[in-house]
C-alpha positions as CSV (number, residue, x, y, z in Angstrom):
1,M,99.3,61.2,157.8
2,A,101.8,63.9,158.4
3,D,101.2,67.1,156.5
4,N,102.5,67.3,152.9
5,A,103.1,63.1,153.2
6,P,102.3,61.1,149.9
7,L,98.7,59.7,149.8
8,Y,98.7,56.0,150.1
9,L,95.9,54.4,148.1
10,T,95.3,50.7,148.2
11,D,93.5,48.6,145.4
12,E,90.7,48.1,147.9
13,C,90.5,52.0,148.3
14,I,90.4,52.5,144.9
15,R,87.7,49.9,144.2
16,S,85.6,50.7,147.1
17,N,85.5,54.5,146.3
18,K,85.1,53.9,142.5
19,L,88.2,55.9,141.8
20,L,88.6,54.6,138.4
21,Q,85.5,54.7,136.3
22,L,85.2,53.3,132.8
23,A,83.3,56.5,131.6
24,K,86.4,58.7,132.3
25,L,89.1,56.2,131.9
26,I,88.5,55.0,128.4
27,P,88.5,58.5,126.9
28,A,91.7,59.2,128.9
29,I,93.3,56.0,127.5
30,Q,92.4,57.0,123.9
31,N,93.7,60.5,124.2
32,A,97.1,58.8,125.7
33,M,97.4,56.4,122.8
34,A,96.8,59.1,120.3
35,S,99.4,61.5,121.9
36,V,102.1,58.6,121.7
37,S,101.5,58.2,118.1
38,K,101.9,62.0,117.4
39,N,105.8,61.7,118.1
40,S,105.6,65.1,119.8
41,D,106.5,66.1,123.3
42,E,103.2,65.7,124.5
43,V,104.3,62.3,125.8
44,I,107.6,61.2,127.3
45,Q,107.9,57.6,127.7
46,P,111.2,55.7,127.5
47,P,111.3,51.9,126.8
48,R,110.5,49.9,130.2
49,T,113.3,48.0,131.7
50,L,112.6,44.4,132.2
51,M,114.7,42.1,134.4
52,Q,113.9,38.1,134.1
53,I,114.1,36.2,137.4
54,P,114.6,32.7,135.9
55,S,114.8,30.8,139.0
56,L,111.6,32.0,140.3
57,S,109.5,32.2,136.9
58,G,109.2,36.0,137.6
59,V,109.6,39.3,135.8
60,L,110.3,43.1,137.2
61,L,109.4,45.9,135.2
62,S,110.0,49.8,135.6
63,M,107.8,51.9,133.7
64,P,108.1,55.8,133.9
65,A,106.1,58.2,131.7
66,F,104.9,61.9,131.3
67,S,101.9,63.4,129.8
68,K,102.1,66.9,129.1
69,N,98.2,67.2,128.2
70,D,97.1,65.3,131.4
71,D,99.8,67.1,133.7
72,A,100.8,63.3,134.7
73,L,104.0,62.3,135.8
74,A,104.3,58.7,137.3
75,C,106.5,55.3,137.2
76,K,105.1,52.1,137.6
77,L,106.9,49.0,139.3
78,V,105.6,45.8,138.4
79,T,106.1,41.9,139.0
80,A,104.6,39.2,136.9
81,Y,104.5,35.8,138.7
82,P,102.5,33.3,136.9
83,G,102.5,30.9,140.0
84,N,100.7,33.3,141.9
85,A,97.2,32.1,141.1
86,D,98.1,28.9,142.9
87,K,98.7,31.2,145.8
88,G,95.4,33.3,145.8
89,L,97.3,36.3,144.5
90,P,97.0,38.2,141.2
91,S,99.6,37.0,138.7
92,I,100.7,40.7,138.1
93,L,101.2,43.1,141.0
94,G,102.4,46.8,140.8
95,T,103.0,49.8,142.6
96,V,102.5,53.3,140.9
97,L,104.3,56.5,142.2
98,L,102.6,59.6,141.1
99,F,104.5,62.8,141.2
100,D,103.9,66.5,141.3
101,P,105.4,67.2,137.8
102,T,106.4,70.7,138.8
103,T,108.6,69.8,141.7
104,G,109.3,65.9,141.5
105,K,107.7,65.5,144.6
106,V,105.8,62.1,145.3
107,S,102.0,62.8,145.4
108,A,100.6,59.4,146.0
109,I,101.8,55.8,146.4
110,M,99.2,53.5,144.9
111,D,98.7,49.8,144.5
112,G,98.9,49.1,141.0
113,T,96.9,45.8,140.5
114,E,93.7,48.0,139.6
115,I,95.3,50.5,137.4
116,T,97.0,47.7,135.3
117,T,93.7,45.6,135.2
118,W,91.4,48.3,133.7
119,R,94.0,50.6,131.7
120,T,94.8,47.2,129.9
121,A,91.2,46.3,129.2
122,A,90.5,50.0,128.3
123,A,93.1,50.0,125.9
124,S,91.6,46.9,124.1
125,A,88.4,48.6,124.1
126,V,89.9,51.6,122.1
127,A,91.7,49.2,119.8
128,T,88.4,47.3,119.1
129,K,86.6,50.4,118.6
130,Y,88.9,51.7,115.8
131,L,89.9,48.2,114.1
132,H,86.4,46.2,114.3
133,N,83.1,46.5,113.0
134,G,80.7,43.7,114.3
135,T,80.3,43.0,117.9
136,A,77.8,40.1,118.6
137,V,80.1,37.6,120.0
138,L,82.9,37.9,122.5
139,A,85.2,35.2,123.0
140,I,87.8,35.2,126.0
141,L,90.5,32.6,126.2
142,G,91.4,32.8,129.8
143,S,89.6,33.3,133.2
144,G,91.9,35.7,135.3
145,T,91.8,39.1,136.4
146,Q,92.6,40.5,132.7
147,A,89.8,38.2,131.3
148,Q,87.1,39.4,133.7
149,S,88.3,43.0,133.3
150,H,87.9,42.7,129.5
151,A,84.8,41.1,129.8
152,E,83.0,43.7,131.6
153,T,84.8,46.4,129.6
154,L,84.2,45.4,126.2
155,D,80.6,44.6,127.2
156,Y,80.2,48.0,128.8
157,C,81.5,49.5,125.5
158,F,79.8,47.3,122.8
159,G,77.0,45.2,124.6
160,F,77.7,41.7,123.4
161,Q,74.8,39.4,122.8
162,Q,77.2,36.5,124.1
163,I,80.2,36.3,126.2
164,R,82.1,33.0,125.9
165,I,84.7,31.9,128.3
166,W,87.5,29.2,127.9
167,N,90.3,28.1,130.4
168,H,92.6,25.0,130.1
169,R,90.9,24.4,133.5
170,F,87.3,24.4,132.7
171,E,86.0,24.8,136.6
172,K,87.6,28.3,136.4
173,A,85.9,29.2,133.0
174,Q,82.9,28.1,134.8
175,K,83.4,30.2,138.0
176,L,83.9,33.7,135.8
177,T,80.9,32.7,133.7
178,E,78.7,32.5,136.9
179,E,80.0,35.5,138.0
180,L,79.3,37.3,134.6
181,I,75.8,35.9,134.8
182,E,75.2,37.2,138.3
183,K,76.0,40.7,136.8
184,G,73.2,40.1,134.2
185,K,75.6,39.3,131.4
186,S,75.0,36.4,128.8
187,A,77.8,34.3,129.3
188,I,78.6,30.4,128.8
189,A,81.8,28.5,129.5
190,Y,83.8,26.4,126.9
191,Q,85.8,23.2,127.3
192,S,87.5,23.6,123.8
193,A,89.5,26.8,122.9
194,E,88.5,26.1,119.3
195,E,84.5,25.9,119.9
196,C,84.8,29.0,122.0
197,V,86.1,31.3,119.3
198,K,83.9,29.8,116.4
199,N,82.5,32.7,114.6
200,A,83.3,35.0,117.4
201,D,83.5,38.6,116.2
202,V,86.0,39.8,118.9
203,I,88.4,37.5,120.7
204,V,90.6,38.4,124.0
205,T,93.5,36.0,124.9
206,A,94.5,36.7,128.5
207,T,96.6,33.9,129.6
208,F,100.4,33.1,130.5
209,A,100.5,30.3,127.5
210,S,104.0,29.7,126.4
211,S,102.8,28.2,123.0
212,P,99.7,29.1,121.0
213,I,96.2,28.5,122.2
214,L,94.6,30.5,119.2
215,R,95.1,29.3,115.7
216,G,94.6,31.2,112.4
217,K,92.4,28.4,110.9
218,W,89.8,28.9,113.7
219,I,89.2,32.5,113.1
220,K,86.5,33.9,110.8
221,P,87.3,36.7,108.3
222,G,86.8,40.1,109.8
223,A,87.3,39.2,113.4
224,H,89.4,41.2,115.7
225,I,91.5,39.7,118.3
226,N,92.9,41.7,121.5
227,A,96.4,39.8,122.6
228,V,97.2,40.8,125.9
229,G,98.7,37.7,127.8
230,A,102.2,37.1,128.0
231,G,103.9,33.8,128.3
232,I,107.5,33.5,127.5
233,N,107.0,36.7,125.5
234,H,104.0,38.8,124.4
235,H,103.3,36.8,121.0
236,S,103.4,33.2,122.3
237,E,99.4,32.8,122.4
238,L,98.6,33.2,118.8
239,D,100.0,30.8,116.1
240,A,102.3,31.9,113.1
241,E,99.6,31.5,110.4
242,L,97.2,33.9,112.4
243,Y,100.2,36.5,112.5
244,Q,100.9,35.9,108.8
245,T,97.3,36.3,108.0
246,A,96.0,39.3,110.1
247,H,96.9,43.1,110.1
248,I,98.7,43.7,113.2
249,Y,98.6,46.9,115.3
250,T,100.2,47.9,118.6
251,D,100.2,50.5,121.2
252,T,103.8,51.5,120.8
253,M,106.3,50.6,118.1
254,A,109.2,51.7,120.4
255,S,108.7,48.9,122.4
256,A,107.5,46.5,119.7
257,K,110.9,46.7,118.1
258,T,112.5,44.9,121.1
259,E,109.4,43.0,122.6
260,L,107.8,41.9,119.6
261,K,111.5,41.1,118.0
262,G,110.4,37.3,117.5
263,L,107.5,38.4,115.1
264,L,109.6,40.9,113.2
265,D,112.6,38.2,112.8
266,L,109.6,35.9,111.1
267,G,109.3,38.7,108.4
268,I,105.7,39.5,110.0
269,T,104.7,43.0,109.7
270,I,103.2,45.4,112.1
271,Q,101.0,47.8,110.6
272,G,101.5,50.5,113.1
273,E,100.0,52.0,116.1
274,V,96.2,52.0,117.2
275,G,97.2,55.8,117.9
276,D,97.7,56.2,114.1
277,I,94.3,55.2,113.5
278,I,92.8,57.3,115.9
279,N,94.7,60.3,114.5
280,G,93.6,59.3,111.1
281,T,97.3,59.0,109.7
282,K,96.4,55.4,108.7
283,S,93.1,53.5,108.1
284,A,92.1,50.0,109.2
285,E,91.1,47.4,106.6
286,R,88.1,46.2,108.8
287,E,87.1,43.2,106.5
288,R,90.4,41.5,107.5
289,I,91.4,39.6,110.5
290,T,93.1,42.5,112.8
291,V,95.1,41.9,115.9
292,F,95.8,44.5,118.7
293,Q,99.1,43.1,120.1
294,S,98.9,44.9,123.5
295,L,102.2,45.8,125.3
296,G,100.9,48.2,127.8
297,M,102.3,51.5,128.2
298,A,103.8,53.5,131.2
299,V,101.5,56.5,130.1
300,E,98.4,54.8,130.4
301,D,99.5,53.9,134.1
302,A,100.2,57.7,134.7
303,V,96.9,59.3,133.5
304,S,95.1,56.5,135.2
305,A,97.0,57.4,138.4
306,K,96.3,61.0,137.8
307,L,92.2,60.3,137.3
308,I,92.5,58.3,140.7
309,Y,94.2,61.0,142.7
310,D,92.0,63.8,141.2
311,E,89.0,61.8,142.0
312,Y,90.0,61.1,145.6
313,K,91.0,64.6,146.3
314,K,87.6,65.5,145.0
315,I,85.4,63.2,147.1
316,K,87.6,63.6,150.1
317,K,87.5,67.4,149.6
318,L,91.2,67.6,150.0
């Protein structure tokens, strides 16, 4: 590598060197969510641009952000191609550019899959912490990358007695279940989504479903749902009855006004941001069904990339 050339860190490098550790990532994501909700200059995060590619069933997004507290300036470029699963590729692929915030020079170019995977799960863990009480049974609808990261991250935080997995292809649910069991977790695969979520305390939807896979009549009072998947939009996995019954929170209202417009047009109220709960400006009604409608924020990518960069420099003594 030439002197002063940007670092290039692959997903494999990030994984093998353990550059993104949950013990550091989760507090960083919590702080970022709190900062966004303060409406100060701590975070600059314009709405992401989203370009649909209908002929290829794909999406390209651009997500820049600056976190003053973390001294982190970055931009993520991400593509979402649901058909990639059949090609042995992640459905979501991304590249993160990390900049020196004082000069604007590129410090590092990173594969974005590990960042997206784990910062999304970390945000769900933070939301679960602030919106929910009991955590005995975790049910996950989906069995892909996000399903796995959510199973591991939420279990790391809360220590579930049982993790349930459902997928419309049962063999994929079985595969993820076997992987979780190999890691010492109590997991079981389900052929029925309704049975999977029955009496579950925390539910994750992590699919590309274009129509509801989770229905309000299946959910017990006081359950919490992390809705992280995206089909034709960010809110296609849950049915209208569930949205009308639950208290809904998101990560950023600025993005919700456009990306959750379909919900707002139905007269459904979004209570606020998870950061509002963290900051104590709002309180959650934990006895009700709560939904964290995860949109994903660029600042989460920025602080994650900065954590990776700092950790890499430390272990390589740069």
